[in-house]
N, C-alpha and C positions, 0 to 999 in steps of 0.2 A: 887319088887326086882325079879320078875321071870324071867327078861331079863338076869341077871347075875347069877342067880341060887342060890342066898343067900337068906335067910329067912327074914331078917331084915336090915334095913340102918346100923345098928350097926355092923353086921357081914360085910357088903360091906367095912365099914370104916377101920376095923381092917384088912381086906385082903389089901387095899390101903396101908395102913400105913406100913405093912410088906413089900411089894412090893417096895414102895418107900426106905425103910431102905435097901434093898438090892441093888438098883440102887445108892443111896448115897455111900454104902460101896464100891462097885466097883470103883466109880469114885474117891474116897479117895484114893485107892489102886493105881490106876493110876497115880494119881498126886503124891503120895509119890515115887512111882518107877521112874518117870521122874525127880524128883528132885534129888534123889540118883544117877541116871545115869549122870545128869548135873555136880553134886559135884564130881563125879569119873573122869569124863572127863577133869574138870577144873584143878583137882589135877595132872593129868598127863600132862597138859599143852596142851591138845586138844582144838582146837578152829575150829569153823564151817567157811566154807566159806563166810557166811552170816557175820559173826563178823568180817572177815577181810575186808569186803567190795568188795570181788570179784564178787559176785553176788547180783543184787538188785532185 
């Protein structure tokens, strides 16, 4: 484990798990924000040009 600087394989595993958790959290927030924005736009009656079929 000297390449990563960790003393044991278990410590590498803990580091990777925490790093993945941060990535998953950021992705979840991005998805939630996008859904909230979509819901707000639909509530206001805003549609995209893609939905109208003006752009393919």
